C-alpha positions in Angstrom: 8.3 -21.4 -5.6 10.9 -18.9 -7.1 11.2 -19.6 -10.8 14.7 -19.1 -12.2 15.5 -17.6 -15.5 15.3 -20.1 -18.4 12.3 -21.9 -17.2 9.6 -19.8 -18.9 9.0 -19.1 -22.6 9.0 -15.4 -23.4 5.3 -15.2 -24.0 4.6 -16.7 -20.6 7.0 -14.5 -18.8 5.5 -11.4 -20.7 1.9 -12.2 -19.8 2.9 -12.7 -16.0 5.0 -9.4 -16.1 1.9 -7.7 -17.5 -0.5 -9.2 -14.8 1.8 -8.4 -11.9 2.3 -4.9 -13.2 -1.3 -4.1 -13.4 -2.1 -5.6 -10.0 0.9 -3.8 -8.3 -0.2 -0.6 -10.0 -3.6 -0.9 -8.6 -2.2 -1.7 -5.1 0.0 1.4 -5.1 -2.9 3.8 -6.1 -5.3 2.2 -3.5 -2.7 1.8 -0.7 -2.0 5.5 -0.2 -4.8 6.1 2.3 -4.0 3.1 4.4 -0.5 4.3 5.5 -0.2 6.0 8.8 2.1 6.5 11.7 1.4 2.9 13.1 0.9 1.0 9.9 3.9 2.2 8.0 6.5 0.6 10.4 4.2 -2.4 10.5 4.5 -2.8 6.8 8.4 -3.0 7.1 8.2 -5.5 10.0 5.9 -7.7 8.1 8.1 -7.5 4.9 11.2 -8.3 7.1 9.8 -11.2 8.7 8.4 -12.9 5.6 11.7 -12.2 3.8 13.6 -14.1 6.6 11.1 -17.0 6.4 11.3 -17.3 2.6 15.0 -17.8 2.9 14.4 -21.4 4.2 13.5 -23.7 1.2 14.2 -27.3 0.2 14.2 -29.2 -3.1 11.1 -31.2 -4.3 10.9 -33.5 -7.3 10.7 -32.1 -10.8 13.4 -29.3 -10.7 11.6 -27.1 -8.2 11.8 -26.2 -4.6 9.3 -25.4 -1.7 9.5 -22.8 0.9 7.3 -20.6 3.1 5.6 -17.7 1.3 3.6 -15.7 3.8 1.4 -13.8 1.3 -1.8 -14.9 3.1 -0.5 -13.5 6.3 0.4 -10.3 4.7 -2.9 -9.9 3.1 -4.8 -10.7 6.4 -2.7 -8.4 8.5 -2.1 -5.5 6.1 -5.1 -5.8 3.8 -4.8 -6.7 0.1 -3.2 -3.5 -1.2 -0.5 -3.1 1.5 -0.1 -6.9 1.4 0.7 -6.9 -2.3 3.2 -4.1 -1.8 4.9 -5.8 1.2 5.4 -9.0 -0.9 6.4 -7.2 -3.8 9.4 -5.8 -1.9 10.2 -9.1 -0.6 10.3 -11.0 -3.8 12.1 -8.2 -5.8 14.9 -7.9 -3.0 15.4 -11.6 -3.1 15.8 -11.5 -6.8 18.0 -8.6 -7.2 20.2 -9.0 -4.1 20.2 -12.8 -3.5 19.5 -14.2 -6.9 16.5 -16.1 -5.5 14.5 -16.3 -8.6 15.4 -14.8 -12.1 15.1 -11.2 -13.3 13.2 -12.1 -16.6 11.1 -14.4 -14.4 10.5 -11.8 -11.7 7.1 -10.8 -13.2 6.1 -14.4 -12.8 7.4 -14.7 -9.3 5.7 -11.3 -8.3 2.4 -12.6 -9.9 2.4 -15.9 -7.9 3.7 -14.8 -4.5 2.9 -11.0 -4.3 -0.5 -11.0 -6.2 -2.1 -14.5 -6.2 -0.9 -15.7 -2.8 -1.9 -12.4 -1.1 -5.3 -12.0 -2.7 -6.3 -15.6 -2.4 -5.4 -15.6 1.2 -7.1 -12.4 2.0 -10.4 -13.3 0.1 -10.7 -16.7 1.9 -10.0 -15.1 5.2 -12.7 -12.4 4.6 -15.2 -15.2 3.4 -14.6 -17.5 6.4 -13.8 -15.2 9.2 -17.5 -14.9 10.4 -17.2 -18.7 11.1 -14.0 -18.8 13.0 -11.1 -16.2 12.6 -8.2 -18.4 13.4 -9.7 -21.3 11.3 -10.1 -18.8 8.5 -6.5 -17.7 8.7 -5.5 -21.4 8.6 -7.5 -22.2 5.5 -6.2 -18.9 3.9 -2.6 -19.8 4.5 -3.0 -23.3 3.2 -5.1 -22.5 0.1 -3.1 -19.4 -0.9 0.2 -21.2 -1.2 -1.5 -24.2 -3.0 -3.2 -21.9 -5.6 0.1 -20.1 -6.0 1.8 -23.3 -6.6 -0.7 -24.4 -9.1 -0.1 -21.1 -11.0 3.7 -21.9 -11.0 3.1 -25.4 -12.2 0.9 -24.2 -15.1 3.4 -21.5 -16.1 6.6 -23.7 -16.2 4.6 -26.6 -17.6 3.2 -24.6 -20.4 6.7 -23.4 -21.4 8.7 -25.4 -23.9 11.9 -24.2 -22.3 11.2 -26.3 -19.2 12.0 -30.0 -19.2 8.9 -31.2 -17.9 5.2 -30.8 -19.1 2.0 -30.0 -17.3 1.4 -33.7 -16.3 4.5 -33.5 -14.2 4.7 -29.9 -13.0 1.2 -29.4 -11.9 0.9 -32.3 -9.6 4.4 -31.9 -8.2 3.9 -28.3 -7.3 0.3 -28.7 -6.0 1.0 -31.8 -4.0 4.3 -30.4 -2.4 2.8 -27.1 -1.5 -0.4 -28.5 -0.4 1.6 -30.3 2.2 3.7 -27.4 3.1 0.5 -25.4 3.2 -0.6 -27.3 6.3 2.5 -25.8 8.1 2.1 -22.4 6.6 -1.6 -22.4 7.5 -0.9 -23.4 11.2 1.8 -20.6 11.4 -0.5 -18.0 9.8 -3.3 -18.8 12.2 -0.9 -18.7 15.3 0.7 -15.6 14.4 -2.5 -14.0 13.4 -4.0 -14.9 16.8 -1.1 -13.4 18.7 -1.2 -10.2 16.8 -5.0 -9.8 17.0 -4.8 -10.4 20.8 -2.2 -7.8 21.2 -3.2 -5.1 18.7 -6.4 -5.9 16.8 -6.5 -2.2 15.6 -3.5 -3.0 13.3 -5.1 -5.9 11.7 -6.2 -4.1 8.5 -7.5 -7.3 6.9 -10.3 -7.4 9.3 -11.8 -4.1 8.3 -10.7 -3.4 4.7 -14.3 -4.1 3.4 -16.1 -2.5 6.1 -17.2 1.0 5.1 -18.0 2.1 8.7 -14.7 1.0 10.2 -12.8 3.9 11.8 -9.5 2.0 11.2 -9.6 2.3 7.4 -9.7 5.2 5.1 -9.9 3.9 1.5 
């Protein structure tokens, strides 16, 4: 899922830097009221756990690789704004410290994993949780990574700097990550179930749109 430098044309990288910058800026402004004595350390724990999970990746055809992302889980547990910030920290540290993803391509990697993955996962969970919460978490985990992979496939396929065009990059990324998404969806649902059974008050994604919820101050 991480895009190295040299895979994107400058205009593609620039557009994705702009998109991620705007989304992260909104998240910073809106997340201030969500931090508290209990949720602040939870933000660090979630980011650390996702960081460790993302270090496991394997190659797939077409010059890319697949790995766990965790953005949907971050959005479900922390809500959309803190989820975006947690994933922003993870992706940025991986790029700057471990060289996982390029610096010029960092905006694209932030957009796909810290913005699209989090928001798609959160939105689907909120949409489906009234039917079945664990099932909603599974669908959110699966769909979020698949949609994020689609965005990566379009970005690299639209770039003349990359060796393959959209006809190759989109199917490879979507199919590979749709299969991976089944595992990510299952893990998302299992971990969500464990957390909500132990400390439901910490799962901000369950209440972020509820104006009468005492757990949230937006």
